[in-house]
N, C-alpha and C positions, 0 to 999 in steps of 0.2 A: 504494500500500500504506500503511495507517495503522498506526502503532505506538502502544501504550499502555504505561504504566509497569507492567509485569507483575511487576516485582520492584524495590522500592525498597531499596537497600542502604545501610549505614552508611558514613561516610567511611572508617573504619578498614578495613572489608571492601573498599571500592573501591580504597583505596591498596594493599592486599595484592594484589589482582588486577592492578592497574596495574604494580606493581613486578615481579611475576612475569612478566608479559607482556613488559615491557621487557627483562628479563634473558634471556628465552627467544628473543625474535624480533628485537630491535632492537640492532644493533651500535653502539658509539660512533662519532662522526664520525671519519673517517680521519685518521691522523697527518700532520703537516707539520713540516718543519724551519724554525725561525725564530730570529732573533737575539734576544738578551736584551731589547732595548728593545721588541720586539714580543710578548714572551711573557707580559707581565703579565696576570693574570686567566685564563690558559689552564691546562689540566691536563696534566701530563706523561704522555706515552704510554708511556714506559719509565723505569725508575729511573735516577738519576744517581749514579755512583760516583766517589769522589775518586781522582784519579791520584797525588796526593802528599799529604804531611802539611801541615796548616794549624794554626799557622805552621810553616814549614820549619826553624825554629831557635828556641832559647830566646831570649826577648826581654824587655826591660824595659818596664814600664808607667808609669814615671815618669822625669822628668829628675832625674839624680843620679849615684850611684856604684854600680857593681857590686862586691859585697863577699862575703866568706865570713861568713855570719851569726854563727858562733861568735866572730868577732873583735869583735862589737859587744855581746856579752852584758854586762849590768851598766852599760852606758853611760847617763849622765844629764847634765843640764845642769851639775850640780855636779861630776860626775866623768866627763867625756867620754872616749870611746875614741879614741885617736889612730891614724890609718891613713895610710900613705904612698901618694900618688897616683903610680901606676906607668905610667899611659898613658891613652889615650882611644880609644873606638870611634866613628869618624865615622858619621853616618847613611848607610844605603844601602851599607855596606861590611861585609865579613866581619871579625870580630875577629882581629887579628894579635897581640894581647897576651893575657896570662893574669893571673889574680889569685892571688898567692901569699900566704902567711901574713902578716898585718899590712898588706896592701895593698888599694888601692881603684882602680878604673878608671872614668873618667868615661864615662857613657852618657846618651843622650837617650831620650825616650819612643819606643818602637818599635825602638830600637837592639838590635843583637845582643849577647847576654850572653857575655862572654869565658869561656874555660875556667877552671875553678876557682871561679867565683862561683856562689852558690846563693841570692842575694837581691839586692835593689836598695835603696839607702838614698836617700830623698828629699833633694834639695838643700836644702830648707827645714830639715832636721834636721842640717845640717852647717855648719861654719865653716871656710873655707879659710885656712890659715896661711902666712906668708912662707917657712916651712921646706919647703914642698912637701907638707905634710901636710893632712889634714882632721881636725877635731874632731867626732866623731859624738855628738850629744846625746841619742840614744835608740837602743835596740837594735832589731834586726829578727830575724825568725825565718826558718828555711829556707823558700823558696818565696814569701816576701813581696815584693810589687810586681813579680813576674815572671810570664810565661806560658811554660810548657814547650812544647817541640816536640810537635806533634800533639795538644796539649791541646784545641784547637777541633775539628779533624777529623783522623782517622787515615787514612792511605793505604789504599785498598781498601774503605773504609766506604761504605755507601749513604747519601748525604747527603739525598736526597729520593726518596720512593717513587713509583712509577707511580700516577697518579690524583691526585696532590697539585696543588692549584690554586696557581699561583705568585703570591706577594705581593711587595711591594717588598723586604723583608728577604731573601726567597729569591733574588732576583736578585743581591743582594750576596753571598750564600753561593756561588752558582754562579760568580760572577766570582772569588771567593777560591780556588776549586778549579780555576780555569783553563778553565771552560766558557763559551764565547761563543755557542754555538748549541745549541738543545735541540729534541727531538722532542716535540711537543705535539699534542693533538687540536684540530683547527681549530674555530672558532666554529660551532655548529650554525646552520643556516638554518631559520627558522620562518616559514611562510606564514600570513598572516592574511586570512581572507575574512569579509566582513560580508554578511549576507543580509537580505532584506526589501524588499518593494515600497515601503515607507515611508521607506527610508534614502536620503539624498542626501549628496554630498560636502560637506566643510566650507565650501568656497568658493561653494557654490550656495545660493541663497535658497530655503528650504523653502516649498513650496505648502501649503495647508491639508491637514492629515493627514500631513504629512511631517516628519521630524526629521533633523538632521545626524548624520553618522557619528562617534560618540564612541569606540566600542570599539576600532576599528582603531588609533587614535593612543594611547589609554591603554595598550592591550596592547603596542604597539610599544615604549613606554617601559619597561614591565616586562620585556619580552624583552631589551632592551639591558642593563637592570640585572642580569638573570640571566646575562649573558655570552654572549648569542647575537645573531644578526643577523636583524632582522625583514624580511620580504618582504611588503609590502602589495599584495595582489592585487585590491583593489577591491571593489565592491559587486555582488552577484549577486541577481537577482530570484528570487522564490519560484516557480520552475518546476523540475520534476524534472530535465529534460534539462540545464538550465543548471547546476544544482547538481552533477550527475554530472560534467559536463565540467570545472567549476571544481575539484572535488576530485581528478579524475584528473590535471589539469595540476599542481596543487599537490603531489600525492604524487610526481610525477616530478621535481620541482625542489627540494623542501625535505626536511629531516630530520624536521620536526614540522609538523603542520597544525592550525591553530586556525580554527574556523568558528563565528561568533557569530550567534545567532538561529536560528530554524527548528527548535529542538529541543524545543518544547513539544508537549503532547498536542493533537491536532486535525487538521483536514484539511490543514494546511500543514506537517505533520511530514515533510518530504522528506529531511532530513539523515540520519536514522537509516536510511531506506530506501536512500538512495544509498550509505551506508557498507557495507551488506550486499552491494552489488554491486562494491565496490572491491577485495575480495580477502580471503582468510583471514589471520589467525584471526578477524577480524571484531569485532563489538561485544562488549565485556566488561561494560559497565555502561550501563544506560539508566534513570536516575532515582536520586536520592540523598535520603537522609533528612537533609537539611540546609536551612537557610535563612540567607542566600539561596543559590540554586543548585540547586533540586530538579530542573529539566529539563536534566540534564547527560548527555552521551553520551561514553563512553570506548571507543576502538576501536584496533585495530592492523591496518593493511592491508599485508601483506607485511612489510617492515622499517620502515614509517613509522607512528609513533603519530599518532592523530587525536583531538582533543578537540572535541566539540560543546558550545560554551559557551552559556549562556542569553543572551538578547538584552539584558536590563537591565544597565546598566554595573556596578552594585555586585555583582550576581551573577557577571558575567563575570570581574571582577577577583579576587574571592574564590576562584572555582573555578580560575582560572589559578594563583593562589598555592598552592592545595592540590595541584594535579596537573600544571600546566604546568611549574613550577619543578623538580619531581621529574624530569620527562622531560628537561628541558634539562640538569640535572646529570648524568643518565645519558649523554646524547649528548656531553657535554663530557668524558666519561671520569672524572668526579669522584665517581661513585657515587650511585645513586638513593635509598639508605637514609638519607643524611644531609641534613637540611634545617634549617639553623640560621637562626632568625629573631631578630634583636635584640628584646629586650623589657624592660619595666620593671614593677615592682610598683606597684599603685595601689589605692585604696579606692573602691568604687562610691559615687557621689554620690546615686544613686537606685535604686529597685528595677528589675530587669530581668526582665520576664515571659518565659516560654517554654512550650513544650509538650513533655511527656515523649515520648520516642521520636523526637525531632528535635534535631539539633545546630545551635545558632545561633551566628552570628558577627556581633556587634553593633559598629557603629562608635562610637567614643568620642573625646572631646576630653580632653586632660589640662590640669589647672589645679593650681597649688600647693596643697598640703594645709596648712591653718592649724594643724592638730594637730602636724604635723611641725615647723613653725617654733616652736611653743610648747615642744615637747620639747627642741629644740636650744638654746633660750634659757634653759631651766631650769637648766643647768649640771650639773656632776657631783655625785654623792652626797657629802655631807659626810664627811670622814674622821676627825673627832674622836671620842673615846671616848663623848662624850655623844650622838652622833647615834644615833637609834633605828633599828631595823630597818624600822619602818613608814615613816620618812622616806626611807629609801634604796630602798624598794620600787620607786618609779617609774623609778629609774635602771637597775634590773635588768630591767624589762620590755622586750620587743623594740621597737626604734624604729619609729614608724608610717611608712608609705610616704610618700615625698616628694610624691606626686601624688594628686589625686582624679580619677576617671574619670567624665566626664559623658557619658551616652549621647546619641548624635546620631540620634534616631529619625527614620525616613523610609523611604519606599518604595524598593525596589531599583532603580527606574528613575531615581532622582535622583543625579546625579553630584556635586552640591554637598555632600551629606552626607559623601562621601569626601574632598572638598577641605578641608572644615572640620575633619575628624577627624584625629587623630594616630595611631590604630591600631584594632585589633580586640580585643574580649573574646570568648573562646569560652565558650559556655554548654553544658555537657556534655549528652550524649544523654539520660541518665536524669533530668535535672533539670527541675523545673517553674519554674525561675527562680532568680535570685540576689538576695538581699536587699540593700538599701542598707547600706553599711558593710562589705560583704564585701571581703576583700582578694583581688584578682584579678591575673592576668598580662595585660598589654597588649602585644599583638604589634604592633610599630611599623611604620607605613608608611615607605616609603623604604628598607626593609631586608627586604622580603618575599622577595627573591630570593637572599639570601646563603646 
């Protein structure tokens, strides 16, 4: 059966269909219980609630003395406030003394604040006297240099919601509330299949007309970066039965299937045909109004999303970034709607041609912008009365971007243009190009999957 691009859809329309199908047919990866040290980068399957207050007591944030703030009002180096040292709170123990009028209790950073104190006075602002008193050389206000009980987290509060991807600081918060094991969605398993009679393994010497498998390994890196586990299933020849068998095995073992090659129009378009036999709801998109990546197939077979990627490396990686990361976020329980890509502003070093009705993703390299350096070295606007408005105008203008974006033109079959590039510039659907000097957003490589 031969498929043609009966409907080329926009990236936005394809993403809409993709997200709707994921929400309707594909459950997130099942939850597992893991210790904190294994939870980094995984998404919570259930919300985490604090069993107690954090901190569990009022505490000092400085080394010094717990005091009643009113006893320090008006203190200065010339006229210090004199307070009697009535005791000390050792670290790691409950306060057994209290602060009365005109008294101070010695405390360390993190130590418990004794009853009667409402502030802490830094030791640097005191002088200890032989009389058992301190001379406070500056005043403090109520609440200064202390953290109140439950100021960080209150008992019963949801500290992290379901779907939250755990970062290093989150592990610290979980430890603070006494959580050592969390229920998270396991890392999704992503099967990668390369197709084509011309593809050989990297360790094999290619014969005339053959090329080594680039896509499996580049995609595996992006899959790991996206927080999933790649399963490389090898190279499948351009035979309908072999493709059906490979897809069936992949769908039985993986949460997401990527198959690169075999999705272009022509007699070897077996992937789309095989997907129609894999199960409903079937093919959602076959063909995109995008470059690179026009011959893309999006499908869902049962509960398994499948992406038919173009065979050219640049096309395959751009399409994975657009659609594969969305699927992995959904499978991780982190939500398919959010796809944050680190970016920087830059100014185009040359014109980017395009065709209206197609969305382009152009590889670019970043170089320092001389105009930004010149603006930084110009210094601030003069503040004297004699300075004219015209002289100050440049300082009021927006600072130029720190980088120039140099397009790395090349065919989508070239991996080297990706290696030499720093990111992608998106040329919108309705544009016929972007002029040199246009300020653009550069979507950075190495962060496609965040």
